[in-house]
Backbone bond lengths (Angstrom), bond angles and torsions (degrees), N, CA, C in turn:
res aa  C-N    CA-C-N  psi(-1)  N-CA   C-N-CA  omega(-1)  CA-C   N-CA-C  phi
1 M - - - 1.464 - - 1.511 107.76 -
2 A 1.299 118.63 128.68 1.454 122.06 -175.86 1.510 109.73 -109.15
3 T 1.332 116.68 106.82 1.452 121.31 -173.91 1.514 109.71 -111.98
4 R 1.335 117.78 125.59 1.453 121.42 -176.12 1.524 110.36 -114.69
5 H 1.323 114.54 153.68 1.456 119.16 175.53 1.512 107.62 -146.41
6 N 1.331 117.90 127.66 1.458 120.78 177.38 1.522 109.28 -69.60
7 V 1.311 116.46 133.54 1.454 120.06 -175.80 1.514 109.54 -137.56
8 R 1.323 117.15 136.17 1.468 122.38 168.88 1.520 106.67 -130.00
9 R 1.325 117.34 116.91 1.445 121.79 -177.31 1.518 109.98 -96.39
10 H 1.345 116.69 146.14 1.455 122.93 175.19 1.524 109.06 -127.93
11 H 1.334 116.65 154.08 1.460 123.01 174.19 1.523 111.05 56.67
12 D 1.297 116.46 44.08 1.462 120.74 -179.93 1.511 107.87 -134.13
13 R 1.327 116.44 131.67 1.455 119.19 -179.16 1.521 112.10 -66.58
14 R 1.352 117.40 -24.08 1.461 120.10 -177.43 1.515 110.01 -101.32
15 R 1.307 116.45 58.59 1.463 120.72 -177.39 1.522 111.78 -64.00
16 D 1.361 116.15 -29.11 1.459 118.32 -177.42 1.526 111.39 -65.01
17 A 1.326 117.20 -20.03 1.464 119.94 -175.97 1.515 112.71 -74.64
18 L 1.325 117.79 -31.93 1.450 118.18 -172.14 1.517 115.20 -128.96
19 D 1.323 118.76 -27.74 1.460 119.37 -174.81 1.523 111.74 -61.32
20 F 1.315 114.72 135.69 1.453 123.83 170.50 1.526 113.88 64.04
21 D 1.321 117.96 15.85 1.448 122.53 174.80 1.524 109.18 -111.72
22 E 1.323 115.54 169.76 1.444 121.34 166.79 1.519 107.43 -104.86
23 V 1.324 115.79 155.79 1.450 120.42 -175.55 1.519 110.14 -117.51
24 V 1.317 115.62 129.38 1.459 122.85 173.19 1.526 104.71 -102.13
25 Y 1.327 118.25 124.50 1.469 117.72 -172.66 1.527 112.99 -132.86
26 G 1.324 113.94 152.52 1.457 121.37 -177.65 1.518 110.89 98.23
27 V 1.334 116.67 146.00 1.466 121.59 -175.57 1.526 111.20 -57.94
28 H 1.325 116.36 -52.89 1.464 119.50 -177.59 1.524 110.45 -65.31
29 S 1.320 116.81 -39.13 1.468 121.14 -178.80 1.521 111.65 -60.54
30 V 1.322 115.76 -49.21 1.465 119.72 -177.72 1.532 110.18 -68.26
31 R 1.331 117.00 -40.09 1.459 119.60 178.90 1.528 111.34 -60.23
32 E 1.339 116.93 -43.11 1.458 120.83 179.01 1.527 111.29 -64.69
33 A 1.331 115.90 -39.59 1.469 119.00 178.62 1.515 111.01 -63.36
34 L 1.331 116.94 -41.56 1.463 120.76 177.42 1.528 110.95 -65.45
35 A 1.331 115.82 -44.88 1.464 119.97 -178.38 1.525 111.47 -62.72
36 A 1.329 116.45 -33.61 1.465 120.85 -179.28 1.519 112.44 -80.12
37 G 1.328 116.75 -5.09 1.458 119.88 178.23 1.513 114.12 78.96
38 E 1.331 117.52 23.76 1.465 119.37 178.22 1.525 109.91 -64.33
39 A 1.321 115.55 149.09 1.465 121.67 -176.09 1.525 109.94 -81.52
40 L 1.313 117.65 71.26 1.457 121.69 179.69 1.527 109.88 -75.27
41 R 1.327 115.20 142.29 1.462 119.11 179.21 1.528 111.17 -80.35
42 R 1.332 116.51 -43.10 1.450 121.12 179.22 1.515 109.41 -164.91
43 V 1.327 115.62 161.50 1.461 122.54 175.99 1.530 107.95 -117.52
44 H 1.334 116.26 133.88 1.467 122.19 175.98 1.526 108.28 -108.40
45 V 1.321 116.57 128.17 1.458 122.33 -179.12 1.526 108.90 -121.61
46 A 1.336 116.48 137.24 1.460 120.78 176.90 1.528 109.31 -64.04
47 R 1.325 115.74 128.56 1.462 120.46 -175.97 1.519 112.01 -57.79
48 D 1.336 117.21 -35.55 1.465 119.62 -177.57 1.525 113.37 -80.29
49 R 1.348 117.55 0.24 1.462 120.56 179.48 1.523 112.80 -117.85
50 K 1.313 117.09 2.86 1.460 118.77 -171.90 1.527 113.16 -68.32
51 R 1.338 117.26 -13.47 1.461 119.81 177.79 1.528 112.73 -91.34
52 D 1.337 117.78 -6.88 1.463 120.17 177.78 1.525 109.49 -60.99
53 A 1.334 115.80 140.77 1.467 119.86 -177.46 1.518 112.05 -59.00
54 A 1.357 116.50 -43.93 1.470 119.84 -178.65 1.524 111.22 -62.90
55 L 1.329 116.23 -39.13 1.454 118.97 -179.33 1.525 111.62 -75.60
56 R 1.313 117.99 -30.96 1.466 119.20 175.78 1.526 110.26 -62.60
57 A 1.332 115.97 -41.27 1.467 119.48 178.08 1.522 110.59 -65.53
58 L 1.325 116.39 -39.17 1.464 120.60 179.01 1.524 110.66 -65.20
59 I 1.323 116.37 -43.38 1.462 120.72 179.28 1.530 110.28 -61.25
60 A 1.335 116.25 -42.37 1.466 120.39 178.82 1.522 110.84 -61.65
61 L 1.343 116.41 -40.35 1.461 120.32 179.14 1.522 110.58 -65.91
62 A 1.338 116.74 -40.82 1.462 120.03 178.18 1.525 110.80 -61.35
63 E 1.319 116.23 -43.92 1.466 119.87 179.36 1.522 110.97 -64.21
64 E 1.333 115.85 -38.47 1.464 120.01 177.26 1.519 111.59 -62.22
65 R 1.358 115.96 -36.05 1.467 121.03 -179.96 1.520 112.60 -83.81
66 G 1.331 117.29 -3.37 1.453 120.24 -179.15 1.514 113.96 76.64
67 V 1.334 117.53 24.03 1.465 122.26 -179.96 1.522 108.48 -96.97
68 P 1.334 118.79 122.59 1.469 120.71 -179.80 1.524 111.77 -60.72
69 V 1.328 116.58 144.95 1.461 122.90 178.10 1.525 108.55 -119.39
70 R 1.331 116.28 131.50 1.459 121.91 175.83 1.525 108.83 -118.48
71 F 1.333 116.35 145.30 1.455 121.66 177.25 1.523 108.27 -108.26
72 D 1.341 115.65 124.92 1.464 121.51 -173.81 1.517 110.59 -125.42
73 D 1.340 114.49 159.33 1.461 119.89 179.15 1.521 110.71 -86.51
74 R 1.320 116.54 177.17 1.462 121.61 -177.31 1.523 112.31 -62.47
75 G 1.333 116.84 -27.31 1.460 119.45 179.83 1.512 112.11 -61.04
76 F 1.316 116.65 -39.73 1.470 120.88 178.39 1.522 110.51 -60.79
77 F 1.327 116.08 -49.25 1.460 120.27 -177.49 1.521 111.50 -70.86
78 G 1.328 117.04 -29.70 1.464 120.04 179.11 1.504 113.11 -66.36
79 R 1.323 117.50 -22.09 1.473 121.18 179.67 1.513 113.00 -85.37
80 L 1.337 117.49 -6.14 1.462 120.14 179.55 1.529 110.50 -74.11
81 P 1.331 118.55 149.19 1.468 121.79 -176.65 1.526 114.26 -82.69
82 F 1.308 119.05 18.01 1.460 123.00 177.76 1.518 107.49 -147.00
83 K 1.321 117.04 155.70 1.461 121.19 -172.73 1.521 113.84 -111.18
84 A 1.318 119.27 -14.94 1.460 121.21 -174.86 1.524 111.72 -88.83
85 H 1.337 116.74 38.41 1.467 119.81 -175.63 1.528 112.90 -83.43
86 Q 1.331 118.49 -18.34 1.471 122.98 178.32 1.526 112.95 57.70
87 G 1.311 115.85 24.21 1.458 119.08 177.07 1.509 115.35 81.58
88 V 1.328 117.14 17.22 1.467 119.20 177.04 1.524 109.89 -149.49
89 V 1.323 116.17 131.13 1.465 122.37 173.91 1.523 107.79 -138.90
90 A 1.318 115.66 155.59 1.463 120.62 176.68 1.523 108.92 -130.12
91 M 1.325 116.13 142.49 1.445 122.00 176.66 1.527 109.23 -93.98
92 A 1.319 115.70 135.57 1.463 120.09 -175.28 1.519 110.24 -143.17
93 P 1.324 117.16 155.03 1.471 120.09 173.35 1.523 109.65 -68.86
94 P 1.334 117.87 164.42 1.470 120.83 -179.44 1.521 112.69 -57.42
95 F 1.333 115.63 150.37 1.459 121.26 179.59 1.529 109.81 -59.61
96 E 1.307 115.65 137.45 1.464 120.89 -177.75 1.529 110.20 -102.95
97 Y 1.322 115.75 113.98 1.463 121.41 178.03 1.527 110.50 -82.63
98 A 1.318 114.93 151.05 1.462 120.84 171.91 1.530 108.83 -87.27
99 S 1.319 116.29 169.03 1.459 120.70 172.28 1.526 108.29 -103.03
100 L 1.322 116.42 163.96 1.461 120.24 177.30 1.524 110.17 -61.05
101 D 1.324 117.02 -40.50 1.461 120.29 177.97 1.528 111.07 -60.11
102 D 1.333 115.86 -39.89 1.466 120.02 179.11 1.523 111.08 -56.42
103 V 1.330 115.96 -49.86 1.469 118.69 -173.82 1.523 111.70 -74.66
104 L 1.334 117.71 -28.07 1.461 119.88 177.98 1.525 111.52 -74.45
105 R 1.324 116.98 -31.62 1.464 120.99 -178.03 1.523 113.12 -84.46
106 A 1.325 117.18 -12.99 1.465 120.03 -176.37 1.529 111.03 -60.17
107 K 1.318 115.79 137.88 1.458 120.51 179.39 1.517 109.90 -75.95
108 R 1.331 116.41 139.95 1.465 120.69 178.52 1.513 109.16 -147.14
109 T 1.307 115.44 154.05 1.464 121.17 -177.12 1.519 112.34 -104.82
110 Q 1.333 117.94 2.94 1.455 122.34 179.36 1.521 108.51 -140.35
111 P 1.326 118.62 169.36 1.470 119.50 -179.81 1.528 111.73 -54.90
112 A 1.324 115.18 142.58 1.469 120.44 -179.52 1.514 110.65 -66.36
113 L 1.316 115.17 148.40 1.460 121.12 175.95 1.529 108.54 -142.37
114 F 1.337 115.54 114.82 1.456 122.21 179.44 1.526 109.48 -120.66
115 V 1.317 115.71 157.27 1.459 121.62 170.44 1.524 107.36 -122.63
116 V 1.318 116.44 122.04 1.467 122.65 178.68 1.526 107.61 -105.48
117 L 1.326 116.78 125.18 1.459 121.51 -178.91 1.524 109.43 -103.37
118 D 1.324 115.47 117.86 1.462 121.60 -177.03 1.526 110.11 -89.87
119 H 1.346 115.37 80.75 1.461 123.22 174.54 1.533 113.40 61.95
120 L 1.316 116.33 49.18 1.462 120.48 170.37 1.523 108.41 -77.40
121 T 1.305 116.89 126.30 1.462 120.69 -175.78 1.520 113.49 -105.64
122 D 1.325 118.04 -12.80 1.455 120.71 -178.95 1.530 109.00 -83.83
123 P 1.336 118.54 112.40 1.468 119.73 -177.37 1.522 113.24 -64.42
124 H 1.340 118.13 -26.62 1.460 119.67 176.50 1.532 110.36 -64.99
125 N 1.321 116.30 -41.48 1.468 119.93 177.05 1.524 111.61 -63.75
126 V 1.323 116.32 -45.64 1.461 119.82 -178.84 1.525 110.43 -62.46
127 G 1.324 116.80 -43.22 1.455 120.14 178.47 1.516 112.54 -63.73
128 A 1.338 116.23 -42.76 1.460 119.48 178.96 1.527 111.30 -65.00
129 I 1.326 117.11 -36.94 1.467 120.80 177.19 1.530 110.19 -64.68
130 L 1.310 117.27 -41.45 1.470 120.51 176.91 1.523 111.06 -59.17
131 R 1.313 115.83 -42.28 1.469 119.77 -178.54 1.531 110.73 -63.99
132 T 1.335 116.41 -45.94 1.468 119.68 178.35 1.517 110.89 -66.33
133 A 1.321 116.83 -38.62 1.469 120.94 -179.51 1.522 110.90 -59.64
134 E 1.319 116.89 -42.14 1.464 119.87 178.84 1.523 110.65 -63.04
135 A 1.337 116.19 -42.68 1.460 120.27 -179.26 1.522 112.15 -66.40
136 A 1.337 116.88 -32.84 1.464 121.34 -176.92 1.523 113.24 -89.08
137 G 1.319 117.93 -0.29 1.461 120.44 177.84 1.512 114.71 80.35
138 V 1.327 117.56 28.04 1.471 121.14 178.48 1.529 109.75 -67.61
139 D 1.328 116.21 140.17 1.464 121.20 -178.57 1.524 112.87 -77.18
140 A 1.327 117.78 -33.41 1.461 120.17 -179.84 1.523 109.93 -168.33
141 I 1.317 114.50 152.48 1.461 122.85 169.35 1.523 107.07 -101.12
142 I 1.320 116.99 137.44 1.460 121.80 179.49 1.519 107.96 -122.02
143 L 1.324 117.34 126.05 1.465 120.71 -179.51 1.521 110.59 -140.08
144 P 1.323 117.17 155.05 1.465 120.27 -177.96 1.522 112.09 -78.19
145 E 1.324 115.44 155.70 1.457 120.98 -179.61 1.521 112.28 -71.01
146 R 1.330 116.47 -31.96 1.474 120.01 -175.85 1.516 111.01 -112.60
147 R 1.326 114.97 154.01 1.464 122.88 177.70 1.526 111.77 51.04
148 S 1.313 114.70 44.77 1.453 120.71 179.94 1.522 108.56 -153.63
149 A 1.315 116.14 144.93 1.462 119.42 174.18 1.520 108.92 -67.49
150 G 1.335 116.19 127.43 1.455 120.27 173.38 1.524 109.39 -88.66
151 V 1.318 115.98 -173.21 1.462 119.65 -179.88 1.525 108.00 -82.44
152 N 1.338 115.15 89.06 1.455 121.20 -179.71 1.527 110.16 -110.55
153 A 1.326 116.28 -168.95 1.462 120.50 -175.64 1.516 112.56 -58.49
154 T 1.331 116.86 -45.54 1.456 120.30 -177.09 1.521 111.35 -67.51
155 V 1.329 116.55 -40.24 1.465 120.45 177.15 1.519 109.80 -59.83
156 R 1.336 116.82 -46.92 1.457 120.35 -178.84 1.533 111.22 -63.31
157 K 1.312 115.80 -37.80 1.477 119.74 179.49 1.528 110.01 -63.00
158 A 1.323 116.85 -48.35 1.468 120.85 -178.57 1.524 112.02 -70.45
159 A 1.328 117.20 -27.14 1.465 120.71 -176.67 1.521 112.92 -75.49
160 A 1.317 117.52 -17.20 1.471 121.92 176.25 1.521 112.92 53.77
161 G 1.329 116.74 43.38 1.453 121.22 176.87 1.515 114.90 94.94
162 A 1.337 117.48 -11.17 1.468 120.05 -175.33 1.523 112.33 -67.16
163 A 1.323 118.30 -27.84 1.461 120.01 -179.02 1.525 111.59 -65.53
164 A 1.317 117.04 -19.40 1.460 120.39 176.65 1.517 111.83 -84.79
165 R 1.336 116.91 -8.73 1.459 120.22 -173.00 1.527 114.18 -121.43
166 V 1.329 117.31 -20.02 1.461 121.39 178.97 1.527 108.17 -110.65
167 P 1.339 119.12 121.88 1.460 119.54 177.14 1.530 111.58 -59.46
168 V 1.314 115.92 140.16 1.467 122.04 176.21 1.518 107.53 -120.19
169 A 1.323 116.32 118.06 1.464 121.54 -179.32 1.523 109.64 -103.97
170 R 1.302 116.81 140.74 1.472 121.75 175.89 1.525 108.32 -109.11
171 V 1.335 115.01 137.72 1.463 121.37 -178.31 1.523 108.85 -129.98
172 T 1.327 115.43 161.48 1.465 119.07 -178.49 1.522 112.34 -86.29
173 N 1.335 117.42 -26.05 1.457 119.97 -174.05 1.529 109.35 -149.01
174 V 1.331 116.86 124.27 1.464 120.75 -176.35 1.528 111.22 -69.30
175 A 1.337 117.79 -43.34 1.467 120.27 -179.02 1.529 111.03 -61.93
176 Q 1.319 117.22 -43.62 1.461 120.21 177.87 1.528 111.12 -64.50
177 T 1.321 116.22 -34.42 1.462 120.43 178.18 1.523 110.77 -65.03
178 I 1.321 117.27 -39.74 1.463 120.39 177.48 1.531 110.09 -61.86
179 R 1.319 117.03 -39.42 1.462 120.07 177.14 1.524 110.66 -63.72
180 A 1.331 116.59 -41.15 1.463 120.40 178.87 1.524 111.01 -64.50
181 L 1.329 116.80 -39.59 1.464 120.18 176.85 1.534 110.20 -61.92
182 R 1.326 116.62 -42.38 1.468 120.82 179.57 1.528 110.61 -61.41
183 R 1.333 116.08 -42.40 1.468 119.08 179.48 1.526 111.55 -62.85
184 N 1.316 116.20 -24.44 1.465 120.89 179.91 1.527 112.12 -98.00
185 G 1.332 115.99 16.66 1.451 120.13 174.12 1.514 115.63 79.20
186 V 1.336 117.42 16.99 1.461 121.09 -179.61 1.527 109.04 -101.10
187 W 1.327 117.16 121.41 1.465 123.00 178.77 1.517 108.79 -80.37
188 T 1.323 117.57 136.83 1.463 120.98 -178.60 1.520 110.66 -109.57
189 A 1.327 115.56 130.35 1.460 122.35 178.32 1.525 108.55 -118.34
190 G 1.322 115.97 115.21 1.448 120.64 179.95 1.526 111.08 -87.03
191 A 1.319 117.00 133.79 1.458 120.98 176.49 1.527 109.07 -76.73
192 D 1.334 116.32 123.91 1.460 120.70 -175.15 1.530 108.53 -147.67
193 A 1.326 115.74 136.61 1.468 119.81 -175.54 1.520 113.33 -89.19
194 S 1.326 117.93 -4.39 1.460 120.01 -175.50 1.527 111.46 -75.25
195 Q 1.320 115.89 161.01 1.464 120.81 178.88 1.526 112.01 -69.84
196 A 1.330 116.70 -14.34 1.471 119.71 176.29 1.526 111.44 -69.87
197 A 1.321 117.01 -20.64 1.461 120.97 -179.92 1.526 110.06 -80.68
198 K 1.318 116.02 149.92 1.464 121.52 179.83 1.528 109.89 -81.63
199 P 1.326 118.31 135.55 1.468 119.62 174.47 1.517 110.31 -54.49
200 M 1.326 116.55 138.54 1.464 120.43 -170.32 1.526 112.95 -57.91
201 A 1.316 118.27 -34.60 1.466 120.48 -178.84 1.525 112.36 -70.48
202 E 1.343 117.21 -18.92 1.462 121.41 179.53 1.520 112.68 -92.48
203 A 1.330 116.96 -11.17 1.462 120.99 178.85 1.528 109.36 -88.76
204 D 1.305 116.59 142.49 1.466 121.00 177.32 1.526 108.13 -86.85
205 L 1.320 116.36 108.02 1.461 122.05 -175.27 1.523 112.09 -111.74
206 R 1.337 116.58 23.39 1.459 119.69 -172.08 1.524 114.37 -90.37
207 G 1.322 118.49 -20.69 1.464 119.94 -178.58 1.516 112.32 -86.07
208 D 1.331 116.47 -170.15 1.471 121.15 176.14 1.526 108.12 -57.42
209 L 1.330 116.27 123.74 1.461 119.97 -166.63 1.524 111.62 -143.04
210 A 1.332 115.27 144.13 1.462 122.60 168.19 1.523 107.88 -124.97
211 L 1.321 116.71 120.87 1.463 121.07 172.44 1.522 107.99 -85.40
212 V 1.322 116.33 129.94 1.463 121.36 -178.96 1.522 107.70 -108.72
213 I 1.325 116.26 120.07 1.460 122.38 -174.68 1.526 109.29 -111.22
214 G 1.331 116.19 127.87 1.456 120.98 -177.29 1.510 114.01 -81.51
215 A 1.315 114.46 168.92 1.456 122.07 -178.72 1.524 111.42 -66.04
216 E 1.332 114.89 155.37 1.451 121.01 178.39 1.533 109.62 -57.76
217 G 1.300 116.68 127.81 1.464 120.80 176.38 1.511 113.23 87.84
218 S 1.326 118.04 -60.91 1.469 121.10 -173.60 1.518 113.72 -84.51
219 G 1.316 117.94 -19.85 1.456 120.29 -179.40 1.516 112.25 74.98
220 L 1.325 115.66 -156.92 1.460 120.21 -178.60 1.522 111.32 -68.51
221 A 1.325 116.75 140.30 1.459 120.96 172.91 1.523 108.70 -65.37
222 P 1.350 118.11 146.14 1.470 120.42 -177.47 1.529 113.85 -52.45
223 L 1.341 117.85 -43.93 1.461 120.18 -179.38 1.527 110.63 -65.34
224 V 1.310 116.90 -41.20 1.464 120.96 179.43 1.526 109.90 -63.77
225 K 1.319 116.15 -42.33 1.467 120.31 179.71 1.529 110.63 -61.66
226 R 1.332 117.23 -40.78 1.471 120.35 179.64 1.520 111.41 -66.52
227 E 1.318 117.12 -31.89 1.466 120.39 -177.79 1.527 112.40 -75.76
228 C 1.326 117.57 -24.00 1.461 119.67 -177.80 1.528 110.69 -64.11
229 D 1.321 116.78 145.63 1.464 121.23 178.43 1.523 111.66 -71.81
230 G 1.309 116.35 -25.02 1.458 120.56 178.67 1.514 109.83 -163.86
231 L 1.326 115.57 163.97 1.461 121.64 177.93 1.522 108.65 -119.04
232 V 1.326 116.06 139.64 1.458 120.64 178.53 1.529 109.22 -127.09
233 R 1.313 114.88 148.96 1.464 118.87 179.17 1.516 110.12 -132.23
234 I 1.322 113.60 156.38 1.457 122.07 176.14 1.523 107.85 -94.16
235 P 1.318 119.02 123.83 1.472 119.42 178.58 1.530 110.69 -59.51
236 M 1.311 115.80 132.27 1.471 121.83 -179.25 1.523 108.99 -115.58
237 R 1.317 117.10 122.95 1.459 121.31 -178.37 1.528 113.09 -100.74
238 G 1.316 117.06 -13.61 1.458 120.83 -179.09 1.514 112.49 -94.05
239 Q 1.318 115.39 -160.53 1.458 121.26 -177.49 1.525 113.26 -89.72
240 L 1.330 117.38 -19.45 1.460 119.93 -178.84 1.521 110.58 -75.44
241 A 1.327 114.95 147.88 1.467 119.75 -175.12 1.519 113.53 -88.65
242 S 1.326 117.31 -20.52 1.465 118.53 -175.38 1.519 110.19 -155.72
243 L 1.335 114.94 170.70 1.449 122.23 178.09 1.524 109.87 -111.88
244 N 1.313 115.71 161.73 1.456 121.65 170.00 1.532 109.18 -54.27
245 A 1.336 117.20 145.69 1.465 121.51 -174.76 1.524 112.56 -57.85
246 S 1.321 117.55 -41.49 1.460 119.05 -178.41 1.522 111.25 -71.27
247 V 1.336 117.13 -36.21 1.465 120.27 177.94 1.526 110.05 -67.41
248 A 1.321 117.00 -44.50 1.467 120.79 178.77 1.528 110.53 -60.21
249 T 1.332 116.84 -41.40 1.458 119.85 178.52 1.521 110.81 -61.60
250 A 1.332 116.45 -42.69 1.459 120.19 -179.76 1.525 111.35 -62.23
251 V 1.332 116.92 -44.06 1.464 120.46 179.92 1.526 110.31 -61.70
252 L 1.331 116.88 -45.48 1.462 120.38 -178.59 1.528 111.94 -67.48
253 L 1.316 117.10 -39.70 1.458 119.42 179.33 1.523 111.03 -63.03
254 Y 1.298 116.46 -38.95 1.465 117.31 -178.69 1.525 112.44 -79.84
255 E 1.319 117.26 -15.74 1.465 118.88 166.98 1.527 109.05 -70.85
256 V 1.327 116.66 -38.63 1.468 120.15 174.91 1.529 109.95 -60.71
257 V 1.332 116.43 -47.27 1.468 120.55 179.11 1.522 110.76 -60.00
258 R 1.321 116.32 -43.40 1.474 120.34 -179.74 1.525 110.56 -60.31
259 Q 1.332 116.09 -47.42 1.468 119.21 -178.49 1.528 111.33 -64.64
260 R 1.328 117.28 -39.74 1.455 119.48 -177.49 1.528 112.32 -71.93
261 N 1.331 115.78 -23.18 1.470 119.83 177.00 1.516 111.94 -89.91
262 S 1.324 116.70 -6.78 1.446 121.33 -176.98 1.529 110.36 -76.96
263 T 1.320 116.22 152.31 1.468 120.97 178.58 1.519 112.21 -96.03
264 R 1.354 117.15 3.26 1.457 118.23 -179.28 1.515 110.47 -65.95
265 P 1.321 118.93 151.06 1.475 121.52 -178.64 1.514 110.51 -68.96
């Protein structure tokens, strides 16, 4: 899992260690970043933990990847703005977003599958969606530049390494992006809880597809909903009207997987 946090340090003699970098923190986070081949600048390990088996394996992986390792005392880690570092942090350049053109031009051997996030602001949801997207074989996540959680520390933590493996594209306008997807032969299905939406099992989700997921609470914006080629809903048997955005995305993605693995005509 690759978890980043923007950091600017002041009044510290070791400014080169943290200023103007992003931080990947936690044993699993740093290990996933190394395994994914992220361009880490260096790894910092707590001196009193360097004999731990998990950290020895991490150190070996860093050396294999050619990433310098430094051993620091508790004072170094105590100055960090987060506590769940487990005695290991890595310095990395800023997260690199893809463009919409990048993800549309990418070569693939099966129907395209994208997830478009319509102004989701909860980084836990965005991170969880990234994690499910990687497991379901999604080609890219597409999110807006404004009023949306970007790939920050919390997103990386929840994504469990998926942000290093699934391209994330940033766009200026979700409705315009849906039009661009349509021009490129990608059908868009908006997630909607209303009875006007087609039950997911009745919708054909096997071709080139983008699932459009609305913001927490408010759902899809009216303009975005109008731009979608169709609306799909998850059948609800209980008293609640909707699911958490990340859970709904997971259910819909695995309906896509189910249909694509099906032998029905």
